[in-house]
N, C-alpha and C positions, 0 to 999 in steps of 0.2 A: 504493500500500500504506500502510495506517495505521501511524503510528509506534507503538512499544510502549514503555511505561514500567513499570518494576517497582518495587513497594513491598514492604515486609516482609509476607509472607503472601499477596500477590496480584499479578497482572500486569494492567495496564490498557492498552487501546489509546488512540489519540489522541482518541477520542470519550468516553473515561472509562468505557468498558464493561469490567467485570471479565472477563478471559478465563477463568481457571480457578485455583482454589487450594483447598487443603485443609490445615487445621491439625490436627495430631495432638495427643493429650492431653498429650504431653510438650513441646509447643511447636514440634516440628520441622515444617517446612513442605514440602509436596510440591506442586509446580505443574506442570501439564501444559502443555508448550510444543510448538508445532509445529516442524518442522525449520528453518524460516527463523529463528524466534526463537532456537533453540539455536545456530544458526550465527552469529547476531548477538551471542552471548555475553550474553544477558539476565541481569542481576544480580537475583537473587530477594530479596536482603536489603538493603533501604535502611532507614535509621533514621527514615524519615518516618511515624511512627505517627499523626500528626494526620490525614493523608490516609486512612489505614486506618480510623480511627475514623469519619470522615465518610462513607466508603463503606458501612460496616457499620451505621451508625446508622439 
């Protein structure tokens, strides 16, 4: 199973693939996680905006 790393606004697996994220107009983040990710306590809010910018660029 690929490891999962969460950054603010998105969740990426060990291959760097964005799993799912949606940013609302007020900045609130909704990320769709599967049951295993929820059970693992994936943290959706990391301060690592640099990675976010690289993925979105």
